[in-house]
MIDOSE-1310 file (N, C-alpha, C; in nm, 2 decimals, decimal comma, always signed):
residues 69
mgdp	+0,09/-0,12/+0,00/+0,00/+0,01/+0,01/+0,08/+0,13/+0,00; +0,06/+0,22/-0,08/+0,14/+0,34/-0,09/+0,09/+0,44/+0,02; +0,15/+0,55/+0,03/+0,11/+0,65/+0,12/-0,02/+0,70/+0,09; -0,11/+0,72/+0,19/-0,24/+0,78/+0,17/-0,22/+0,92/+0,12
rlas	-0,32/+0,97/+0,04/-0,32/+1,11/+0,01/-0,45/+1,18/+0,07; -0,45/+1,31/+0,08/-0,56/+1,38/+0,12/-0,66/+1,40/+0,02; -0,78/+1,35/+0,05/-0,89/+1,38/-0,03/-0,97/+1,50/+0,02; -1,03/+1,58/-0,06/-1,10/+1,70/+0,00/-1,23/+1,73/-0,08
rlke	-1,33/+1,77/-0,01/-1,44/+1,83/-0,07/-1,47/+1,97/-0,05; -1,35/+2,04/-0,03/-1,37/+2,18/+0,02/-1,44/+2,27/-0,08; -1,40/+2,24/-0,22/-1,47/+2,33/-0,31/-1,62/+2,30/-0,31; -1,65/+2,17/-0,31/-1,81/+2,15/-0,30/-1,88/+2,21/-0,18
arta	-1,82/+2,21/-0,07/-1,87/+2,25/+0,06/-1,87/+2,40/+0,05; -1,77/+2,47/-0,02/-1,78/+2,61/-0,03/-1,89/+2,66/-0,13; -1,89/+2,59/-0,23/-1,99/+2,63/-0,33/-2,14/+2,60/-0,27; -2,15/+2,50/-0,20/-2,28/+2,46/-0,15/-2,32/+2,57/-0,04
aglt	-2,22/+2,64/+0,03/-2,24/+2,74/+0,12/-2,26/+2,88/+0,05; -2,24/+2,87/-0,08/-2,27/+3,00/-0,16/-2,15/+3,11/-0,13; -2,04/+3,05/-0,10/-1,93/+3,15/-0,08/-1,82/+3,14/-0,19; -1,77/+3,25/-0,22/-1,65/+3,27/-0,32/-1,52/+3,22/-0,24
qael	-1,42/+3,19/-0,31/-1,29/+3,17/-0,24/-1,25/+3,28/-0,15; -1,27/+3,40/-0,20/-1,23/+3,52/-0,12/-1,31/+3,53/+0,01; -1,44/+3,49/+0,00/-1,53/+3,51/+0,11/-1,50/+3,39/+0,22; -1,46/+3,28/+0,17/-1,43/+3,17/+0,26/-1,28/+3,20/+0,33
aera	-1,20/+3,26/+0,25/-1,07/+3,30/+0,30/-1,09/+3,40/+0,41; -1,17/+3,50/+0,39/-1,19/+3,60/+0,48/-1,24/+3,54/+0,62; -1,33/+3,45/+0,61/-1,40/+3,39/+0,72/-1,29/+3,31/+0,80; -1,20/+3,24/+0,73/-1,10/+3,15/+0,78/-0,98/+3,23/+0,82
gvsr	-0,96/+3,35/+0,78/-0,85/+3,43/+0,83/-0,73/+3,39/+0,74; -0,74/+3,35/+0,62/-0,63/+3,32/+0,53/-0,65/+3,39/+0,40; -0,55/+3,37/+0,31/-0,55/+3,44/+0,17/-0,64/+3,35/+0,09; -0,69/+3,42/-0,02/-0,77/+3,36/-0,12/-0,68/+3,25/-0,20
ktvn	-0,56/+3,28/-0,21/-0,46/+3,18/-0,28/-0,45/+3,06/-0,19; -0,45/+3,08/-0,07/-0,44/+2,96/+0,02/-0,57/+2,86/+0,00; -0,69/+2,92/-0,01/-0,80/+2,85/-0,04/-0,80/+2,78/-0,17; -0,75/+2,85/-0,27/-0,73/+2,80/-0,41/-0,64/+2,68/-0,41
tven	-0,53/+2,68/-0,35/-0,43/+2,58/-0,36/-0,48/+2,46/-0,27; -0,55/+2,47/-0,17/-0,61/+2,37/-0,09/-0,71/+2,29/-0,18; -0,80/+2,38/-0,24/-0,90/+2,32/-0,34/-0,85/+2,24/-0,45; -0,74/+2,29/-0,50/-0,68/+2,22/-0,61/-0,57/+2,11/-0,59
gvfv	-0,56/+2,09/-0,46/-0,47/+1,97/-0,41/-0,32/+2,00/-0,42; -0,29/+2,13/-0,44/-0,16/+2,18/-0,44/-0,09/+2,18/-0,31; -0,17/+2,22/-0,22/-0,12/+2,24/-0,08/-0,20/+2,16/+0,02; -0,13/+2,09/+0,10/-0,20/+2,00/+0,20/-0,21/+2,10/+0,33
pstl	-0,33/+2,12/+0,38/-0,35/+2,21/+0,49/-0,30/+2,17/+0,62; -0,25/+2,25/+0,70/-0,21/+2,21/+0,83/-0,35/+2,18/+0,92; -0,32/+2,12/+1,02/-0,44/+2,08/+1,11/-0,52/+2,21/+1,14; -0,44/+2,31/+1,17/-0,51/+2,44/+1,21/-0,58/+2,50/+1,10
lals	-0,53/+2,50/+0,98/-0,60/+2,55/+0,87/-0,72/+2,46/+0,83; -0,70/+2,33/+0,84/-0,82/+2,24/+0,80/-0,94/+2,26/+0,91; -0,90/+2,29/+1,04/-1,01/+2,31/+1,13/-1,07/+2,45/+1,11; -0,99/+2,56/+1,07/-1,04/+2,69/+1,05/-1,14/+2,69/+0,93
lara	-1,09/+2,62/+0,82/-1,18/+2,61/+0,71/-1,31/+2,55/+0,74; -1,30/+2,43/+0,83/-1,42/+2,36/+0,86/-1,51/+2,46/+0,94; -1,46/+2,52/+1,04/-1,54/+2,61/+1,13/-1,61/+2,72/+1,03; -1,53/+2,78/+0,95/-1,58/+2,88/+0,85/-1,70/+2,83/+0,78
lgva	-1,70/+2,71/+0,75/-1,81/+2,66/+0,67/-1,92/+2,59/+0,76; -1,89/+2,58/+0,88/-1,99/+2,52/+0,98/-2,01/+2,37/+0,96; -1,89/+2,30/+0,93/-1,90/+2,16/+0,91/-1,79/+2,10/+0,99; -1,80/+1,97/+1,01/-1,69/+1,90/+1,08/-1,57/+1,88/+0,99
vedl	-1,45/+1,89/+1,03/-1,33/+1,88/+0,95/-1,33/+1,74/+0,88; -1,38/+1,63/+0,93/-1,39/+1,50/+0,86/-1,48/+1,52/+0,74; -1,57/+1,61/+0,74/-1,66/+1,63/+0,62/-1,58/+1,70/+0,50; -1,47/+1,76/+0,53/-1,40/+1,83/+0,43/-1,28/+1,75/+0,38
fwla	-1,21/+1,68/+0,47/-1,09/+1,61/+0,44/-1,08/+1,48/+0,50; -1,03/+1,39/+0,42/-1,01/+1,25/+0,47/-0,89/+1,18/+0,39; -0,84/+1,07/+0,44/-0,73/+1,00/+0,38/-0,79/+0,91/+0,27; -0,73/+0,92/+0,15/-0,77/+0,84/+0,04/-0,65/+0,74/+0,01
d	-0,68/+0,61/+0,02/-0,56/+0,51/-0,01/-0,55/+0,50/-0,16
């Protein structure tokens, strides 16, 4: 088995909440570019960032991110 990778439904959750990347970024206290890179799988969020994004969307962190084998 290879290393697991991080799967994300951040973009789906953000669009379901009716937020732009900039609006989510403002709520989470990060830059829009950070939201963009996490959504595109370029950047793996820290625990703190993942929790901040989940809180900003009003969902559990496990609903946004999980390990995909």
